[in-house]
N, CA, C and O atoms as a GROMACS GRO file, in nm:
protein
  420
    1MET      N    1  -0.121   7.198  -8.748
    1MET     CA    2  -0.109   7.139  -8.617
    1MET      C    3  -0.244   7.092  -8.565
    1MET      O    4  -0.252   6.984  -8.506
    2ALA      N    5  -0.349   7.169  -8.586
    2ALA     CA    6  -0.482   7.132  -8.538
    2ALA      C    7  -0.532   7.007  -8.608
    2ALA      O    8  -0.598   6.924  -8.544
    3ALA      N    9  -0.503   6.990  -8.736
    3ALA     CA   10  -0.545   6.871  -8.809
    3ALA      C   11  -0.479   6.746  -8.751
    3ALA      O   12  -0.543   6.642  -8.738
    4ASN      N   13  -0.352   6.757  -8.716
    4ASN     CA   14  -0.280   6.645  -8.657
    4ASN      C   15  -0.340   6.606  -8.522
    4ASN      O   16  -0.354   6.487  -8.491
    5GLU      N   17  -0.376   6.705  -8.442
    5GLU     CA   18  -0.439   6.677  -8.312
    5GLU      C   19  -0.574   6.610  -8.331
    5GLU      O   20  -0.610   6.521  -8.253
    6SER      N   21  -0.648   6.650  -8.432
    6SER     CA   22  -0.778   6.590  -8.461
    6SER      C   23  -0.761   6.443  -8.503
    6SER      O   24  -0.838   6.357  -8.460
    7VAL      N   25  -0.661   6.416  -8.584
    7VAL     CA   26  -0.632   6.278  -8.625
    7VAL      C   27  -0.595   6.195  -8.504
    7VAL      O   28  -0.640   6.082  -8.490
    8GLN      N   29  -0.513   6.250  -8.416
    8GLN     CA   30  -0.473   6.179  -8.294
    8GLN      C   31  -0.594   6.147  -8.207
    8GLN      O   32  -0.606   6.035  -8.156
    9ARG      N   33  -0.684   6.243  -8.189
    9ARG     CA   34  -0.805   6.222  -8.109
    9ARG      C   35  -0.893   6.114  -8.171
    9ARG      O   36  -0.944   6.027  -8.101
   10ASN      N   37  -0.910   6.120  -8.304
   10ASN     CA   38  -0.991   6.020  -8.374
   10ASN      C   39  -0.929   5.881  -8.362
   10ASN      O   40  -1.000   5.782  -8.342
   11HIS      N   41  -0.798   5.876  -8.375
   11HIS     CA   42  -0.726   5.749  -8.361
   11HIS      C   43  -0.746   5.691  -8.222
   11HIS      O   44  -0.775   5.572  -8.207
   12GLN      N   45  -0.731   5.774  -8.121
   12GLN     CA   46  -0.748   5.730  -7.983
   12GLN      C   47  -0.892   5.686  -7.957
   12GLN      O   48  -0.915   5.588  -7.887
   13SER      N   49  -0.987   5.758  -8.014
   13SER     CA   50  -1.128   5.722  -7.998
   13SER      C   51  -1.156   5.587  -8.064
   13SER      O   52  -1.228   5.505  -8.007
   14LEU      N   53  -1.101   5.564  -8.182
   14LEU     CA   54  -1.116   5.437  -8.251
   14LEU      C   55  -1.061   5.322  -8.167
   14LEU      O   56  -1.126   5.219  -8.151
   15LEU      N   57  -0.941   5.341  -8.113
   15LEU     CA   58  -0.880   5.236  -8.032
   15LEU      C   59  -0.959   5.211  -7.904
   15LEU      O   60  -0.975   5.096  -7.864
   16ASN      N   61  -1.007   5.316  -7.841
   16ASN     CA   62  -1.088   5.298  -7.720
   16ASN      C   63  -1.219   5.226  -7.752
   16ASN      O   64  -1.261   5.140  -7.674
   17ASN      N   65  -1.283   5.259  -7.863
   17ASN     CA   66  -1.407   5.190  -7.902
   17ASN      C   67  -1.380   5.043  -7.929
   17ASN      O   68  -1.460   4.957  -7.891
   18LEU      N   69  -1.271   5.014  -7.995
   18LEU     CA   70  -1.234   4.875  -8.022
   18LEU      C   71  -1.207   4.802  -7.892
   18LEU      O   72  -1.253   4.689  -7.872
   19TYR      N   73  -1.132   4.865  -7.802
   19TYR     CA   74  -1.103   4.805  -7.671
   19TYR      C   75  -1.232   4.776  -7.595
   19TYR      O   76  -1.246   4.669  -7.535
   20ASN      N   77  -1.326   4.870  -7.598
   20ASN     CA   78  -1.450   4.854  -7.524
   20ASN      C   79  -1.546   4.752  -7.586
   20ASN      O   80  -1.642   4.712  -7.521
   21SER      N   81  -1.521   4.710  -7.709
   21SER     CA   82  -1.609   4.612  -7.775
   21SER      C   83  -1.561   4.469  -7.758
   21SER      O   84  -1.618   4.378  -7.819
   22ARG      N   85  -1.459   4.446  -7.679
   22ARG     CA   86  -1.397   4.314  -7.668
   22ARG      C   87  -1.492   4.205  -7.620
   22ARG      O   88  -1.496   4.097  -7.679
   23GLU      N   89  -1.568   4.231  -7.517
   23GLU     CA   90  -1.644   4.124  -7.453
   23GLU      C   91  -1.769   4.082  -7.530
   23GLU      O   92  -1.820   3.972  -7.507
   24ASN      N   93  -1.817   4.164  -7.621
   24ASN     CA   94  -1.938   4.126  -7.693
   24ASN      C   95  -1.909   4.063  -7.829
   24ASN      O   96  -2.002   4.034  -7.904
   25GLY      N   97  -1.784   4.041  -7.859
   25GLY     CA   98  -1.748   3.968  -7.981
   25GLY      C   99  -1.763   4.045  -8.110
   25GLY      O  100  -1.759   3.987  -8.218
   26GLU      N  101  -1.780   4.175  -8.101
   26GLU     CA  102  -1.791   4.256  -8.222
   26GLU      C  103  -1.653   4.275  -8.285
   26GLU      O  104  -1.550   4.269  -8.217
   27LEU      N  105  -1.655   4.299  -8.413
   27LEU     CA  106  -1.535   4.340  -8.486
   27LEU      C  107  -1.424   4.237  -8.488
   27LEU      O  108  -1.308   4.272  -8.468
   28GLY      N  109  -1.457   4.113  -8.510
   28GLY     CA  110  -1.354   4.011  -8.526
   28GLY      C  111  -1.354   3.906  -8.418
   28GLY      O  112  -1.436   3.907  -8.326
   29ILE      N  113  -1.261   3.815  -8.432
   29ILE     CA  114  -1.251   3.703  -8.339
   29ILE      C  115  -1.198   3.751  -8.205
   29ILE      O  116  -1.096   3.819  -8.197
   30VAL      N  117  -1.269   3.715  -8.100
   30VAL     CA  118  -1.231   3.752  -7.964
   30VAL      C  119  -1.173   3.630  -7.895
   30VAL      O  120  -1.229   3.521  -7.903
   31VAL      N  121  -1.061   3.650  -7.828
   31VAL     CA  122  -0.999   3.542  -7.752
   31VAL      C  123  -1.018   3.568  -7.602
   31VAL      O  124  -1.034   3.681  -7.558
   32ARG      N  125  -1.017   3.459  -7.527
   32ARG     CA  126  -1.038   3.467  -7.383
   32ARG      C  127  -0.909   3.425  -7.312
   32ARG      O  128  -0.850   3.322  -7.343
   33PHE      N  129  -0.868   3.507  -7.218
   33PHE     CA  130  -0.753   3.475  -7.134
   33PHE      C  131  -0.803   3.448  -6.994
   33PHE      O  132  -0.867   3.533  -6.932
   34GLN      N  133  -0.775   3.330  -6.944
   34GLN     CA  134  -0.807   3.296  -6.806
   34GLN      C  135  -0.685   3.330  -6.723
   34GLN      O  136  -0.574   3.284  -6.751
   35CYS      N  137  -0.705   3.412  -6.620
   35CYS     CA  138  -0.593   3.448  -6.534
   35CYS      C  139  -0.626   3.412  -6.389
   35CYS      O  140  -0.729   3.352  -6.360
   36GLU      N  141  -0.538   3.450  -6.302
   36GLU     CA  142  -0.547   3.411  -6.161
   36GLU      C  143  -0.683   3.439  -6.100
   36GLU      O  144  -0.736   3.355  -6.026
   37ASN      N  145  -0.741   3.552  -6.127
   37ASN     CA  146  -0.865   3.590  -6.059
   37ASN      C  147  -0.972   3.643  -6.154
   37ASN      O  148  -1.049   3.732  -6.118
   38GLY      N  149  -0.978   3.588  -6.275
   38GLY     CA  150  -1.082   3.630  -6.367
   38GLY      C  151  -1.047   3.600  -6.512
   38GLY      O  152  -0.958   3.521  -6.542
   39GLN      N  153  -1.120   3.666  -6.601
   39GLN     CA  154  -1.101   3.650  -6.744
   39GLN      C  155  -1.087   3.786  -6.812
   39GLN      O  156  -1.146   3.885  -6.768
   40VAL      N  157  -1.010   3.787  -6.918
   40VAL     CA  158  -0.991   3.907  -6.999
   40VAL      C  159  -1.015   3.866  -7.144
   40VAL      O  160  -0.974   3.758  -7.187
   41TYR      N  161  -1.082   3.952  -7.218
   41TYR     CA  162  -1.109   3.927  -7.359
   41TYR      C  163  -1.036   4.029  -7.445
   41TYR      O  164  -1.012   4.142  -7.404
   42ALA      N  165  -0.999   3.986  -7.566
   42ALA     CA  166  -0.931   4.077  -7.660
   42ALA      C  167  -0.953   4.027  -7.802
   42ALA      O  168  -0.982   3.909  -7.823
   43HIS      N  169  -0.939   4.117  -7.897
   43HIS     CA  170  -0.950   4.081  -8.038
   43HIS      C  171  -0.819   4.017  -8.084
   43HIS      O  172  -0.711   4.074  -8.065
   44LYS      N  173  -0.829   3.900  -8.143
   44LYS     CA  174  -0.710   3.828  -8.186
   44LYS      C  175  -0.628   3.910  -8.284
   44LYS      O  176  -0.505   3.914  -8.275
   45ASN      N  177  -0.694   3.977  -8.379
   45ASN     CA  178  -0.619   4.053  -8.480
   45ASN      C  179  -0.544   4.170  -8.419
   45ASN      O  180  -0.435   4.203  -8.466
   46VAL      N  181  -0.598   4.234  -8.316
   46VAL     CA  182  -0.529   4.344  -8.249
   46VAL      C  183  -0.406   4.291  -8.176
   46VAL      O  184  -0.298   4.350  -8.183
   47LEU      N  185  -0.422   4.179  -8.105
   47LEU     CA  186  -0.310   4.121  -8.031
   47LEU      C  187  -0.197   4.079  -8.123
   47LEU      O  188  -0.080   4.108  -8.097
   48THR      N  189  -0.232   4.011  -8.232
   48THR     CA  190  -0.126   3.963  -8.322
   48THR      C  191  -0.058   4.077  -8.397
   48THR      O  192   0.061   4.068  -8.428
   49ALA      N  193  -0.132   4.183  -8.426
   49ALA     CA  194  -0.071   4.299  -8.492
   49ALA      C  195   0.013   4.382  -8.395
   49ALA      O  196   0.111   4.445  -8.436
   50GLY      N  197  -0.025   4.382  -8.268
   50GLY     CA  198   0.041   4.467  -8.171
   50GLY      C  199   0.150   4.403  -8.089
   50GLY      O  200   0.221   4.472  -8.015
   51SER      N  201   0.165   4.270  -8.100
   51SER     CA  202   0.264   4.202  -8.016
   51SER      C  203   0.319   4.079  -8.088
   51SER      O  204   0.243   3.992  -8.131
   52ASP      N  205   0.450   4.073  -8.101
   52ASP     CA  206   0.513   3.955  -8.160
   52ASP      C  207   0.486   3.830  -8.077
   52ASP      O  208   0.468   3.721  -8.132
   53ASN      N  209   0.482   3.846  -7.945
   53ASN     CA  210   0.457   3.730  -7.858
   53ASN      C  211   0.317   3.674  -7.880
   53ASN      O  212   0.300   3.553  -7.890
   54PHE      N  213   0.217   3.762  -7.885
   54PHE     CA  214   0.082   3.714  -7.912
   54PHE      C  215   0.070   3.663  -8.055
   54PHE      O  216  -0.005   3.569  -8.082
   55GLY      N  217   0.143   3.724  -8.147
   55GLY     CA  218   0.145   3.676  -8.285
   55GLY      C  219   0.192   3.532  -8.292
   55GLY      O  220   0.135   3.452  -8.366
   56ALA      N  221   0.295   3.500  -8.216
   56ALA     CA  222   0.344   3.362  -8.213
   56ALA      C  223   0.244   3.270  -8.144
   56ALA      O  224   0.220   3.158  -8.189
   57MET      N  225   0.185   3.318  -8.035
   57MET     CA  226   0.088   3.237  -7.960
   57MET      C  227  -0.031   3.198  -8.047
   57MET      O  228  -0.083   3.087  -8.036
   58PHE      N  229  -0.074   3.289  -8.133
   58PHE     CA  230  -0.191   3.265  -8.216
   58PHE      C  231  -0.156   3.227  -8.360
   58PHE      O  232  -0.235   3.248  -8.452
   59SER      N  233  -0.037   3.170  -8.378
   59SER     CA  234  -0.001   3.119  -8.510
   59SER      C  235  -0.078   2.988  -8.534
   59SER      O  236  -0.122   2.925  -8.438
   60PRO      N  237  -0.096   2.949  -8.658
   60PRO     CA  238  -0.185   2.836  -8.689
   60PRO      C  239  -0.155   2.705  -8.617
   60PRO      O  240  -0.248   2.628  -8.591
   61ASP      N  241  -0.031   2.678  -8.585
   61ASP     CA  242   0.002   2.548  -8.526
   61ASP      C  243  -0.006   2.543  -8.374
   61ASP      O  244   0.031   2.442  -8.314
   62HIS      N  245  -0.054   2.648  -8.310
   62HIS     CA  246  -0.063   2.650  -8.163
   62HIS      C  247  -0.207   2.627  -8.117
   62HIS      O  248  -0.302   2.671  -8.182
   63ILE      N  249  -0.221   2.559  -8.006
   63ILE     CA  250  -0.352   2.526  -7.949
   63ILE      C  251  -0.431   2.652  -7.914
   63ILE      O  252  -0.553   2.652  -7.924
   64GLU      N  253  -0.362   2.758  -7.871
   64GLU     CA  254  -0.430   2.883  -7.838
   64GLU      C  255  -0.504   2.940  -7.959
   64GLU      O  256  -0.611   3.000  -7.944
   65ASN      N  257  -0.447   2.923  -8.076
   65ASN     CA  258  -0.513   2.970  -8.198
   65ASN      C  259  -0.637   2.888  -8.229
   65ASN      O  260  -0.739   2.941  -8.273
   66GLN      N  261  -0.629   2.759  -8.205
   66GLN     CA  262  -0.741   2.670  -8.235
   66GLN      C  263  -0.856   2.687  -8.135
   66GLN      O  264  -0.973   2.675  -8.173
   67THR      N  265  -0.824   2.715  -8.010
   67THR     CA  266  -0.928   2.727  -7.906
   67THR      C  267  -0.968   2.872  -7.878
   67THR      O  268  -1.066   2.897  -7.807
   68ASN      N  269  -0.893   2.967  -7.933
   68ASN     CA  270  -0.916   3.110  -7.905
   68ASN      C  271  -0.916   3.138  -7.755
   68ASN      O  272  -0.995   3.217  -7.705
   69SER      N  273  -0.825   3.072  -7.686
   69SER     CA  274  -0.812   3.095  -7.541
   69SER      C  275  -0.670   3.062  -7.497
   69SER      O  276  -0.597   2.990  -7.564
   70ALA      N  277  -0.635   3.118  -7.382
   70ALA     CA  278  -0.505   3.092  -7.321
   70ALA      C  279  -0.519   3.109  -7.171
   70ALA      O  280  -0.607   3.180  -7.123
   71SER      N  281  -0.432   3.042  -7.098
   71SER     CA  282  -0.439   3.045  -6.952
   71SER      C  283  -0.310   3.105  -6.896
   71SER      O  284  -0.200   3.066  -6.935
   72PHE      N  285  -0.327   3.198  -6.804
   72PHE     CA  286  -0.216   3.261  -6.733
   72PHE      C  287  -0.247   3.252  -6.583
   72PHE      O  288  -0.280   3.353  -6.521
   73PRO      N  289  -0.236   3.133  -6.525
   73PRO     CA  290  -0.279   3.114  -6.386
   73PRO      C  291  -0.199   3.192  -6.282
   73PRO      O  292  -0.248   3.215  -6.172
   74ASP      N  293  -0.079   3.234  -6.315
   74ASP     CA  294   0.004   3.309  -6.220
   74ASP      C  295   0.002   3.460  -6.247
   74ASP      O  296   0.084   3.533  -6.192
   75THR      N  297  -0.089   3.505  -6.330
   75THR     CA  298  -0.098   3.646  -6.365
   75THR      C  299  -0.231   3.701  -6.315
   75THR      O  300  -0.336   3.641  -6.336
   76SER      N  301  -0.225   3.817  -6.249
   76SER     CA  302  -0.348   3.876  -6.195
   76SER      C  303  -0.428   3.942  -6.307
   76SER      O  304  -0.376   3.975  -6.413
   77LEU      N  305  -0.556   3.958  -6.280
   77LEU     CA  306  -0.646   4.026  -6.372
   77LEU      C  307  -0.598   4.169  -6.398
   77LEU      O  308  -0.603   4.215  -6.512
   78ASP      N  309  -0.552   4.238  -6.296
   78ASP     CA  310  -0.502   4.376  -6.312
   78ASP      C  311  -0.385   4.383  -6.409
   78ASP      O  312  -0.383   4.469  -6.498
   79VAL      N  313  -0.290   4.294  -6.394
   79VAL     CA  314  -0.172   4.295  -6.481
   79VAL      C  315  -0.209   4.261  -6.624
   79VAL      O  316  -0.163   4.326  -6.717
   80LEU      N  317  -0.292   4.160  -6.642
   80LEU     CA  318  -0.331   4.122  -6.778
   80LEU      C  319  -0.410   4.234  -6.846
   80LEU      O  320  -0.395   4.256  -6.966
   81ASN      N  321  -0.494   4.302  -6.772
   81ASN     CA  322  -0.566   4.416  -6.828
   81ASN      C  323  -0.472   4.528  -6.869
   81ASN      O  324  -0.494   4.592  -6.972
   82ILE      N  325  -0.368   4.553  -6.792
   82ILE     CA  326  -0.269   4.655  -6.828
   82ILE      C  327  -0.200   4.616  -6.958
   82ILE      O  328  -0.181   4.701  -7.046
   83VAL      N  329  -0.161   4.490  -6.971
   83VAL     CA  330  -0.094   4.443  -7.093
   83VAL      C  331  -0.186   4.458  -7.213
   83VAL      O  332  -0.145   4.512  -7.316
   84ILE      N  333  -0.309   4.410  -7.201
   84ILE     CA  334  -0.403   4.416  -7.313
   84ILE      C  335  -0.433   4.560  -7.353
   84ILE      O  336  -0.431   4.594  -7.471
   85LYS      N  337  -0.462   4.644  -7.255
   85LYS     CA  338  -0.494   4.785  -7.286
   85LYS      C  339  -0.375   4.855  -7.350
   85LYS      O  340  -0.393   4.938  -7.440
   86SER      N  341  -0.254   4.823  -7.307
   86SER     CA  342  -0.136   4.888  -7.367
   86SER      C  343  -0.118   4.845  -7.512
   86SER      O  344  -0.066   4.922  -7.593
   87ILE      N  345  -0.160   4.724  -7.547
   87ILE     CA  346  -0.152   4.682  -7.687
   87ILE      C  347  -0.254   4.759  -7.770
   87ILE      O  348  -0.223   4.805  -7.880
   88TYR      N  349  -0.375   4.773  -7.719
   88TYR     CA  350  -0.478   4.848  -7.791
   88TYR      C  351  -0.440   4.995  -7.808
   88TYR      O  352  -0.457   5.051  -7.916
   89THR      N  353  -0.391   5.057  -7.704
   89THR     CA  354  -0.366   5.202  -7.708
   89THR      C  355  -0.224   5.239  -7.746
   89THR      O  356  -0.196   5.355  -7.777
   90GLN      N  357  -0.133   5.140  -7.744
   90GLN     CA  358   0.009   5.164  -7.768
   90GLN      C  359   0.065   5.264  -7.668
   90GLN      O  360   0.158   5.339  -7.698
   91LYS      N  361   0.007   5.263  -7.547
   91LYS     CA  362   0.053   5.349  -7.438
   91LYS      C  363   0.055   5.268  -7.310
   91LYS      O  364  -0.027   5.178  -7.290
   92LEU      N  365   0.148   5.302  -7.223
   92LEU     CA  366   0.144   5.247  -7.089
   92LEU      C  367   0.057   5.336  -7.003
   92LEU      O  368   0.053   5.457  -7.025
   93PRO      N  369  -0.013   5.279  -6.907
   93PRO     CA  370  -0.102   5.362  -6.824
   93PRO      C  371  -0.024   5.464  -6.744
   93PRO      O  372   0.090   5.441  -6.703
   94ASN      N  373  -0.087   5.579  -6.721
   94ASN     CA  374  -0.028   5.684  -6.638
   94ASN      C  375  -0.062   5.656  -6.493
   94ASN      O  376  -0.153   5.716  -6.436
   95MET      N  377   0.010   5.564  -6.436
   95MET     CA  378  -0.016   5.531  -6.296
   95MET      C  379   0.114   5.488  -6.230
   95MET      O  380   0.204   5.433  -6.293
   96ILE      N  381   0.121   5.515  -6.106
   96ILE     CA  382   0.237   5.473  -6.028
   96ILE      C  383   0.190   5.362  -5.936
   96ILE      O  384   0.093   5.380  -5.861
   97PHE      N  385   0.255   5.251  -5.941
   97PHE     CA  386   0.216   5.141  -5.854
   97PHE      C  387   0.342   5.066  -5.812
   97PHE      O  388   0.446   5.074  -5.876
   98ARG      N  389   0.329   4.996  -5.706
   98ARG     CA  390   0.440   4.914  -5.658
   98ARG      C  391   0.440   4.784  -5.737
   98ARG      O  392   0.346   4.706  -5.728
   99THR      N  393   0.545   4.762  -5.814
   99THR     CA  394   0.550   4.642  -5.894
   99THR      C  395   0.553   4.517  -5.807
   99THR      O  396   0.510   4.410  -5.851
  100THR      N  397   0.601   4.528  -5.688
  100THR     CA  398   0.606   4.410  -5.601
  100THR      C  399   0.467   4.358  -5.570
  100THR      O  400   0.452   4.239  -5.540
  101SER      N  401   0.366   4.443  -5.575
  101SER     CA  402   0.231   4.396  -5.547
  101SER      C  403   0.177   4.312  -5.662
  101SER      O  404   0.078   4.240  -5.643
  102TYR      N  405   0.239   4.318  -5.781
  102TYR     CA  406   0.195   4.241  -5.895
  102TYR      C  407   0.282   4.119  -5.922
  102TYR      O  408   0.252   4.039  -6.010
  103VAL      N  409   0.388   4.103  -5.846
  103VAL     CA  410   0.483   3.994  -5.870
  103VAL      C  411   0.462   3.886  -5.766
  103VAL      O  412   0.457   3.912  -5.646
  104LYS      N  413   0.449   3.763  -5.816
  104LYS     CA  414   0.435   3.650  -5.724
  104LYS      C  415   0.571   3.618  -5.664
  104LYS      O  416   0.674   3.628  -5.730
  105ARG      N  417   0.570   3.580  -5.540
  105ARG     CA  418   0.696   3.540  -5.474
  105ARG      C  419   0.706   3.390  -5.472
  105ARG      O  420   0.804   3.335  -5.421
   0.00000   0.00000   0.00000
């Protein structure tokens, strides 16, 4: 049981280190997402491995793959960060929030 917990901790540490290296372009191709109130960066290989939707977005015949960028003008920085972090960690954040504050009317 202790060995399994150690593997889990190491795995989580690896994912957190990868997540934290996004903005400096280390460890692979980094893509930029322009959103309503800022920018978010992520590793293309992590996104495509962790999400079918991002996998399709970054397929060879799409402009997002060629430019390594995408625009989400109706999405807040907070929401996009939650999505990106959940792909890296394969966990949803432990937080309670009012979804209506993140939804445009």
